[in-house]
C-alpha positions in Angstrom: -206.3 -4.6 -84.0 -203.2 -3.2 -81.7 -204.0 -0.5 -79.3 -201.3 1.7 -77.0 -202.0 2.0 -73.6 -200.5 4.0 -70.8 -201.8 4.1 -67.3 -200.6 7.5 -65.1 -201.2 8.3 -61.6 -201.1 12.1 -61.5 -201.2 14.0 -58.1 -203.6 16.5 -59.3 -207.7 16.8 -58.8 -209.8 14.9 -61.7 -211.2 18.6 -62.8 -207.8 19.9 -63.5 -206.6 16.5 -65.3 -209.9 16.5 -67.2 -209.6 20.3 -68.2 -206.1 19.4 -69.4 -207.3 16.6 -71.9 -210.5 18.1 -72.8 -209.9 21.7 -73.3 -207.8 23.3 -76.2 -205.9 25.4 -74.2 -205.2 22.7 -71.6 -203.9 20.5 -74.5 -201.4 23.2 -75.6 -199.7 23.0 -72.6 -198.6 19.4 -72.8 -198.9 18.2 -76.4 -198.4 20.8 -79.0 -198.7 24.8 -78.5 -200.6 24.6 -81.9 -203.9 23.4 -81.5 -206.6 24.6 -83.9 -210.8 24.4 -83.7 -212.7 23.9 -80.8 -213.0 21.2 -78.4 -216.9 20.5 -78.5 -218.6 17.4 -79.2 -219.0 16.9 -83.1 -215.9 19.3 -83.7 -212.6 18.6 -85.1 -209.3 19.6 -83.5 -206.0 20.2 -85.6 -203.1 19.5 -83.7 -199.7 21.1 -85.9 -196.2 19.4 -84.9 -194.5 21.9 -87.7 -195.3 20.6 -91.2 -194.7 17.0 -90.7 -197.5 15.9 -88.4 -200.8 17.6 -88.1 -203.6 14.8 -87.0 -207.1 16.1 -87.2 -209.1 14.8 -84.4 -213.1 14.5 -84.4 -214.4 15.0 -80.6 -216.6 12.3 -80.3 -217.5 12.2 -76.6 -216.5 14.7 -73.7 -218.1 13.4 -70.2 -217.1 15.7 -67.7 -214.5 14.4 -65.2 -214.9 10.8 -66.5 -213.8 10.5 -70.7 -212.6 12.1 -73.5 -212.8 10.1 -76.7 -211.6 11.5 -80.0 -211.5 9.7 -83.7 -208.8 10.8 -86.0 -210.4 12.2 -89.3 -207.3 13.1 -91.3 -204.1 14.8 -91.5 -202.1 11.8 -90.5 -202.8 8.6 -93.0 -201.2 5.9 -90.1 -203.8 7.3 -87.8 -206.8 7.2 -89.9 -210.0 6.2 -88.4 -208.0 5.5 -84.9 -209.9 5.8 -81.8 -208.4 8.0 -78.6 -209.5 7.5 -75.4 -208.7 9.5 -72.1 -210.4 7.8 -68.9 -210.0 8.9 -65.9 -210.8 8.2 -62.3 -210.5 9.8 -59.0 -208.2 7.5 -56.2 -207.9 9.6 -52.9 -206.0 12.6 -53.6 -204.6 11.0 -57.1 -205.9 10.9 -60.4 -205.9 7.6 -62.5 -205.8 8.3 -66.1 -205.4 5.3 -68.6 -205.0 6.3 -72.1 -205.8 4.2 -75.1 -205.3 4.5 -79.1 -206.8 1.4 -81.1 -205.6 1.4 -84.2 -207.9 0.8 -87.4 -205.2 -1.1 -89.6 -202.0 -2.7 -88.9 -198.4 -1.1 -89.1 -195.0 -2.3 -89.0 -193.5 -2.7 -85.3 -191.3 0.2 -86.1 -194.3 2.7 -86.5 -195.5 1.2 -83.3 -192.6 1.7 -81.1 -192.2 5.3 -82.3 -195.7 6.0 -81.6 -195.4 4.4 -78.5 -192.5 6.1 -77.0 -194.0 9.5 -78.2 -196.9 9.1 -76.5 -194.9 8.2 -73.5 -192.9 11.3 -73.6 -196.1 13.5 -74.1 -198.2 11.7 -71.6 -195.5 12.3 -68.9 -195.8 16.0 -70.3 -199.3 16.2 -69.4 -198.2 14.5 -65.8 -195.9 17.4 -65.1 -198.5 20.3 -66.5 -201.0 19.0 -64.1 -199.1 18.6 -61.2 -196.5 21.6 -61.4 -198.1 23.9 -64.0 -195.5 23.4 -66.5 -195.4 20.7 -69.4 -193.2 20.1 -72.0 -195.2 20.5 -75.5 -193.8 20.5 -79.0 -193.3 24.3 -79.6 -194.9 24.8 -83.1 -193.5 28.3 -83.6 -190.0 27.0 -83.7 -186.5 26.0 -81.7 -186.0 29.3 -80.2 -186.4 31.2 -83.3 -188.7 34.4 -83.5 -191.6 33.9 -85.6 -192.1 36.1 -88.4 -194.7 39.2 -87.9 -197.0 37.5 -90.8 -197.0 34.4 -88.3 -197.6 36.4 -85.0 -200.6 38.0 -86.6 -202.2 34.9 -88.0 -201.5 33.3 -84.2 -203.9 36.7 -82.8 -206.5 36.2 -85.4 -206.7 32.1 -85.4 -205.7 31.1 -82.0 -206.6 34.5 -79.8 -209.4 35.8 -81.5 -211.0 32.7 -82.8 -209.9 30.1 -80.6 -209.7 32.0 -77.0 -206.3 30.9 -76.3 -204.6 32.3 -73.5 -201.7 30.4 -73.6 -201.4 32.0 -77.1 -201.8 35.4 -75.9 -199.0 35.3 -73.1 -196.8 33.8 -76.0 -197.4 36.6 -78.8 -198.5 39.5 -76.4 -195.2 41.5 -75.2 -195.2 42.6 -71.5 -194.8 46.2 -72.9 -197.3 45.7 -75.4 -199.3 49.2 -75.9 -202.9 49.5 -77.8 -202.8 53.3 -79.3 -206.8 53.1 -79.6 -208.6 50.7 -77.2 -212.1 49.9 -79.0 -213.5 49.9 -75.2 -213.7 53.0 -73.1 -212.1 53.0 -69.6 -209.7 50.0 -70.3 -206.3 50.9 -70.2 -204.2 50.3 -73.9 -202.2 47.7 -71.8 -201.5 43.8 -72.1 -204.2 43.5 -69.0 -206.5 45.7 -71.0 -206.5 43.8 -74.1 -206.9 40.4 -72.2 -210.1 41.7 -70.8 -211.1 42.7 -74.1 -210.4 39.3 -75.6 -212.0 37.4 -72.4 -215.2 39.6 -72.6 -215.7 39.2 -76.3 -215.0 35.3 -75.8 -217.8 35.3 -72.9 -220.2 37.4 -74.8 -220.0 35.8 -78.5 -220.0 32.1 -79.2 -219.1 30.6 -82.5 -216.7 33.3 -83.1 -214.8 32.9 -86.3 -212.1 35.6 -87.8 -211.8 35.4 -91.2 -208.4 37.0 -92.7 -209.2 38.4 -95.7 -205.7 40.5 -96.6 -202.4 41.0 -95.2 -199.8 43.0 -96.0 -196.2 43.0 -93.8 -193.1 45.4 -94.1 -190.2 44.6 -91.7 -191.9 44.5 -88.2 -194.9 46.0 -89.4 -198.0 44.1 -90.5 -201.5 45.0 -91.4 -204.3 42.5 -92.0 -208.1 43.2 -92.6 -210.5 40.5 -91.7 -214.2 39.5 -91.2 -215.7 38.2 -88.0 -218.8 35.9 -87.6 -220.4 35.6 -84.1 -223.4 34.6 -82.2 -224.6 37.3 -79.3 -224.8 34.8 -75.9 -224.2 37.3 -73.2 -223.6 41.0 -72.5 -221.1 42.7 -73.6 -219.8 45.6 -71.7 -223.2 46.5 -70.5 -224.7 45.9 -74.1 -227.2 42.9 -73.3 -227.4 40.0 -75.7 -230.3 39.3 -78.4 -229.1 36.2 -79.5 -228.6 37.3 -83.1 -226.0 36.3 -85.6 -223.8 39.1 -86.1 -221.0 39.9 -88.3 -218.3 42.9 -88.7 -215.1 43.8 -90.3 -212.1 44.9 -88.5 -208.3 46.2 -89.4 -205.3 45.7 -87.4 -201.7 47.3 -87.5 -199.1 45.7 -85.7 -195.8 46.5 -84.8 -193.8 42.7 -83.9 -190.5 42.7 -82.3 -189.0 39.1 -81.4 -191.7 37.3 -82.1 -194.1 39.6 -79.9 -196.8 42.3 -80.6 -195.5 45.3 -78.9 -198.0 48.1 -80.6 -201.3 47.8 -82.0 -203.8 49.8 -83.8 -207.0 48.6 -84.4 -210.4 50.2 -86.9 -213.8 48.1 -86.4 -217.1 48.7 -87.0 -218.2 49.4 -83.4 -221.5 51.4 -85.0 -222.5 48.0 -87.0 -221.8 45.9 -84.0 -224.2 48.0 -81.9 -226.8 48.3 -84.4 -226.9 44.5 -84.7 -227.6 44.5 -80.8 -230.1 46.6 -81.1 -228.3 49.2 -78.8 -228.9 51.9 -81.5 -231.8 52.2 -84.1 
């Protein structure tokens, strides 16, 4: 079967290039801003290019600073069962990247040409991101149009809380963000304070998934109720981990302006979390 092959010389460290192709946040900086799922062996990543192209990639292999390998398991019939390899090697101050897509079935020349062209564009975006810190990913939130409050709220739940994407955090949390009732004492109700909560939660709990159950919008306001499942992995703001599986409920009330969250009110089951961690009887 045919292959698409691209070879790049990237003036960046081997470690940085590997992070860009192996980590969800890295991929969102050069391919598409809407990346869902977890980049772990055996897990599936879903890449959304609006509603027209949504390949789902099973992560088959992650060999640090050497290889990332996927298989397309859904979302795009022309890529069904195709394999994708990012092969890395150090070359002095440069990193050599060999990209290969091997097709599982024959396509016509026009489709091969389109896919080959697109990979050339996005791999150039990868090179730019690794060398300058700025790539040119597909902007899944729309061509300059502000996302609706509902879409912003879903990105908060899916990409930030469940996915831990700091890129999404910077995109939808306004610099003027105010949290009116921070759930952790002694942290400011600012964008930086909220960033610390998100990072600490992602560090403390693994397999964290936020399941949105109800959502209501009215003008710039949106409120949603969710159920969270996670496993205690590391200390959380001084409370030791116990390795238990936890679950709790939350309510978030947001005011959205021009596609960004500017005000935030929260209510969640802190007492239940502390009990499940064994911090209180």
